[in-house]
N, C-alpha and C positions, 0 to 999 in steps of 0.2 A: 517684136513686129506686130503690128495691128492685123486683125482679121479683115480689115477693109483697105483697099488701095484706090487711088485716084486714077481714073482713066482720062482719056482726052476730053477736054472741056470741063473737067472737074466731076465727071460722072462717077458714081460709086460702083465699084465692082468687087466681086468676092475674091478672096485669096485663092489662087489656083490649086492649092493642095488641100483645101478643106474637104472633108469627107462627104458633105452634103452640099449640093448646088441649088441655088435659088434662081428663079427666073423673074425678070421684070415684065410683068403682064401689061403694064401701061406706064407712062412716064411717072416715076416716083413710087410706083406700087410694086412691091416684091412679094413673091409667094414661093412656097414649096408645096406642090399639090394644091390643095384648097386653103392652106393656112397662110394668111397674110403675116408678113414679118417686118421688123424694123431694122434696116441695115445699120442705123446709127446706134442701136442698142445691142450690137452683137448678134443680129439676126434672131432676136427673141420674138416669140409669137405675140400677135396683137389681139388674139381671140382665144377663148377656151372652148374647144369643140368637144364636149363631153362624150359624144357617141363615136368619136374617131379614135382609132388606135394607130394612126399613121406615125411613122418615124420622121423626125426625132422628137418633136415636141410632145404630142399627145401620148405616145408610147411611154416616154419618160415620165409624164404626169401620172399615168395609170400605174406604172411600176412604183413610183414614189409613194403614192397613198396606199396601195395594196400591200407593199412590203412593211410599212409601218403598222397597217391593220393587223397583219399576221403576227408581227412582233408583239403587239399589244395583247393579242389573244393568248400567246404563250406566256407573256409576262405576268398576266393576271389569271392564268388558268386555275391556279390553286384557290383563289379567293372565294368563288361560289361553293367550293367543296370543303371549305375550311372547317365547318362544323363537324363534318365526318372525319377529316384528317386529324383534327384536334382530339377527337374521342379515341381514334385508333392509336395515336402516338402519345396519349396521356398528357396533353399540353394544357397549360393554364391560359387564362385570358391575357396575362402579361406576356406569356410566351408567344401568343399569336401576334401581339403588337411588335415584339422583338423581331419575329420573322418578317413581318410587313416592312419594318425599317430596313432589314437586309435586302429586301426585294427592290428597293428604290435607291439605296445608298450607293451601290456599285455603278449606277448609271451616271452619277455626278462626274466621276473621273473619265468615264467613257465619252461623255458628251464634250468635256473640255478637250479631249484628245482628238476625237473624230472630226470636229469642225475644221481645224486647220488641215487635217489630212485630206479632206475633200478638195481643198484648193490645190493640193499637191498631186494626188493620184486620181481624183475624180469620184463622184458619188456612187457610180455603179459598182466599182470594186469594193468600196467601203460597205455599201449596203449588202452586197452578196455575201461578204465574209461575216457580217453581223448576223444575217439570217441563218447561215449555215451553223454558226455557233449556238444560236438560240435553239435550233432544231435538235441538235445533239444534247444540249443541257436539259431540254424538256423531256426527252426520253430518259435521261438519268433520273429525272424526278419520280419515275415509277418506283425507284428502289429506296427512297428515304425511309428510315426506321427510327428516327428520333427528332426532337426539336432542333438539335444542332445540325444534323445532316440536312434537314429541311431548310434551315437558315442558309447553309452553304449553297445548296442547289438554287434557292431563290435569289441569292446574291449573284450567282453566276449567270442565271437567266436574265437578271436585271441589267446586265451589261448590254444586252440587246436593245435597251431603251434608248441607246445612242442613235438608233435608226431615225428618231424624230429629227435630229439635227441634219442628218443626211437628206431627209425628205424636204425640209425647208430650203436647204442649200440647192437641191436639185431643181425645185420649181422656181426659185429665184433666178437660176441660170437660164430657164426656159421661157419666161414670160416677161413682157414689158412692164415698166414701172407703173403705167396707168392701170393695169389689172393685176399687179403682183399681190395686192392685198387679198383679193378674192382667190387667186390661184394658191397662195400659201395657206389661206384659211381652209379652203376646200380640201386640199391634199392632206393637211394635218387633221382636219375634222373627220374626214372619212377614215383616216388612220386611227384616230381616237375612238371611232365607232367600235373598234375591236374590244374596247373595255366594256361596252354594253353587250355585244354579241357573245363574248366569252361567258358572261353570266348565264345566258340561256343555253349556249352551246355545250358547256361542260356538264350542266345538270341534265341536259337531254342525252348526251353520250353516256353519262353515268346511268341514267334511267334505262337506256337501251340494254346495257350490259347487265344491269341488276334485274330488271323486270322481264325483258325479252329473252336474253341469252341465259339468264338464271345463275350468273356468277354471284359470289358473296359480295357483301357491301365493300369490304376493304379491297378485294381483287378488282371490283368494278371501277372504283375511283383511280386505282393505279393504272389499269389498262386504258383508261380514258385519255391519258396523255399521248398515246400513240397517234391519235387522229390529228391534233394540231401540229405535232412534230413532223409528220409525213408531209402535210400540205405546205408547211413553211419551207422544208428542205427542197421541195419541188419548185417553189417559186424562186428560191435562191439560184438554182441552176438556170432556170428560164431567163431570169433577169440578166445574169452574166452573159448569156449567149445572144440575147435579143435586144438589149437596151443600149442607150446612148447617153453619154455624160452631158452633152451640150448641143445647141442647135447645129454646130458644125462637125460634131462627132465626138470621139473619146479624147479626153484631155491629154493623156500620155502621147497619143499620136500627134495631136495638134501642137503640143510642146516640142516634140522631136522634129517636126517638119517646119517649125518656125511660124506656124499660123498664129499662135498665141504666145505671149511672153510667159515663160515658166514662173510659177509661184512656188514658194517653199512653205512648209508647214510652220516653220519658225517665224517667218515674216508675217504670215497671216495671223498667227497667235499674238505676236507683238503688237500689231496694229489694232486688232479687234479687242484684245484684253485690256489695252491701255486707255480705251475710250470710256469715259465715265457714263455715257449714255447706255452702254451695254449693261452696266451693273445696275443702273436705275431700272431699266426695263426688266432686268433679271429679278429684282426684288418684287416687281409687280407680277412677273410670271410665276413666281413662287406662290403668289396669292390667287392664281387661277389654275394653271396646270398642276402645280403642287397640291392644290386642293382637290383637283380631279383625281390624282393618283391616290390620295388619302381616302377619298370617298369610295373609289373602286375597291380598295382593300378592306373597307369597314362597313359599307352599306348593307351587304347581305347579312353580316353578323348583327348589325344594329337592328334591322327589321325582324330578325329571328329571335332576338333576346329582349325586346321591349314587350312586356307582358300584355299591355293594353292593346297592342296591335293584333295579337292572337293569330299569328301565322307560322307555318313550318318552314323547313329548310328550302324546299323547292319553290314555294311561293315567295319566300324572301329573296331568293336569287332572281326570280322573274321580275319582281318589283324593282330590285336594285339595278337590273339591266336597263330600266327606263332612263336612268341617269346617263349611261353611255350612248343610248340610242339617239339622244338629242344631238349628238355630233353629226348626224345625217345632214342637218341643215344649219344648226345654231352657230357653229364656228364660221361657216360661210357668210351668215348674216353679219357677223362681226367684221369680216373682211369687206363686205359691201358697205357697212357703216364707215369703215376707215377710208375706203376709196371715195365714198361720197363726201366725207369731210375734206379729203385732199382736193377734190374737184372744186369745192366751194370756199375753202379757207386754207388751203395749203397744209403744211405740217400742223398748224394749230388745230385744224379740223380733225386730223388723225389722233392727236393727243387728247382732244376733248372727247372723242368717241371712246378712247381708252378709259378716261376718268369716269365717264358716266356708266360704262359697263361694269367697272369695278365696284362702284358704289351700289348699283342695283344688285350685283352678285352678293355683296355682304348683307344687304337688307333681307334678301330672300333666304339666305342661310339662317339668319336670326329667326325669321318667321317659321321656317321648317323645323328648327330645333325645339319650338314650343308646342308642336303638335303631339297629341296623345291618342288620336284616332286615325286608323289607317286611311280612311276615306278622305280626311283632310291632309294627311301627310303626303299622299301621292301627288296631287296638283302642286303642292308647295315644292316638292322635289323636282317636278318638271320645270317650274319657273326658275328655281335656283340653278338647275342644270343648264338651262338656256343661257343665262348670263355668265356662267362659268366659261362655257365654250365660246360665247361671243367675245369675251374678254381675251381669250387666247387668240382669236382672229384679229382683234384690233392690235394686239401686241406685235404680231408678225406682219402687220401692215406698216409698222414703223421700222422694223429691223433692217430692211434692205437699204435704208437711207443713212444709217448710222455711219458705216464705213464701206462704201461700195467696192473699194479695192480689197477688202478683207471680209467678205460675207461669211466665210467659214468660221473665222475667229469670233465674229459677233454672234452668229447662231450658236456657237459653242457655249459662250458665256450665258446668254439668255436661256438656252435650253437646259444647261446644267442647273441653273437656279430653280427651274421647275422641280427638279428632283431634290435639291437642297431644301426647298420648301416642304416637299413630302416627308423628308427625314425629320424636319423640325416639327411638323404636325404630328408625326408618329411618336416622337419623343414626348411631346406635350401630352398626348393622350395616354401614353404608357405610364408616365410618372404622376399625372394629375387627374386623369379622368377615367380610370378603369372602373367600370360599372356606372359611370355617369357621362356617357357619351353625348347625351343631349346638352349638357353643360359645356362640354368641349366644343361642340358645334356652335353654341352661342358665342363663346369667346372668339372662335375663329371668325365669325361674322363681323365683330367689331374691329378686329385686326385688319381684315380685308378692306373695310370702309376707310380705315386710316391710311392704307397704302395708296389710295387714290390721290392723296395730297402730294405724293412723291412726284407726280407728273409735272409739278412746278419746276422741278430741277432738270427736266429734259431740254437740252440745248444742242441742236444739231446744226453744224456749220452750214450757213447759207440758207437756212430755213426759219420760218416763224416758230414761235413757241407760245405758250398760253398767255403770257403777259406782253408780248411784243414781237418784233421782227429783228432777227440778226442781220447785220450788214454782210 
């Protein structure tokens, strides 16, 4: 049953059993509180009111990005401390790359699974469970005593990377097509910001325990994991108690009351996984988000080990954090680019924005890889980071259109490919570029540029593509 019904004279009215009720403030204008909504798009919001925490739209938006943010903090909490962890556990550089691969490999299967589950049980339940899991596994990280135990713990924490798929599903459920590019990009970008914050946060917490409290170096980095674990667990509980799955309430209730037609995880996966556009966008997502994950895992180590840079562990972590901090606005800019392209050229505009952003990303990584002085490397890192995150924004400006009936399945494929990319980059560096990370970054740059050409294969039913318009 649809969430809309026809009243007398063809007027649109809301299903009587929906959890949230909307009012028609003037003919054809519907709102909940101050939020204008579109009844023909499932009561999705027509605006993003960033300073509002009103249910259901904006509270869902803020829970979506903040949950992914904390998941990211826990996911990469080890990275800025890896120089210390490596020394205490007696690890080699190859061992560090192996552990990095473990941290992103587990997310692949989780993302494939959690996307269809969002269609079945709703994003709030999926996200709360994932955050609770991350919180516990981060605490377990305090006890690692070998490379293999570290690899196992980071593998288990990495499962929480599936929160990204939930975040994108959630905001797609809440905001209209006209602004979904910006909504998805902003929620994911602010979530990815955790990758930059954790670089500063973890070295600051470590510094507090080591310099202020007076604990030993090894004890300090171990105790540091208590802080992100506690905060993440608290948000998991708050989100479960105070959040909403959709504009009309929680999906399980809406399905049970007949407000919405029940979806199954199997159907969502079948439709989303079988669409070739999901996989094409996935390859390109491997070349932006996959790159971001790899940089988050390697940047601090890279800056600390290039002799000509001449910086130590704490400074290396601070500089590496710049990469993640660009998520504060860069991914949103990508979403704005995508929505602008849609306004002026339809889907062709969104695809063109994607291709340009990918090309610029590859070029700037090549330039960054050639720098030997820290003063030149930092601005190159900033420019490279901007285009990495902008490309992530343009990617998920396209995703909602691929299969509107199976958003969870499409998000699962594209999101999972981000981590597949991170695994591939990690393996490439482990087996070919140990001690030559600059050469590895150079090779990555050329591969990213080549991936922009894959945009020619994107064909979404009923929409234009780069070379023409589909009937």
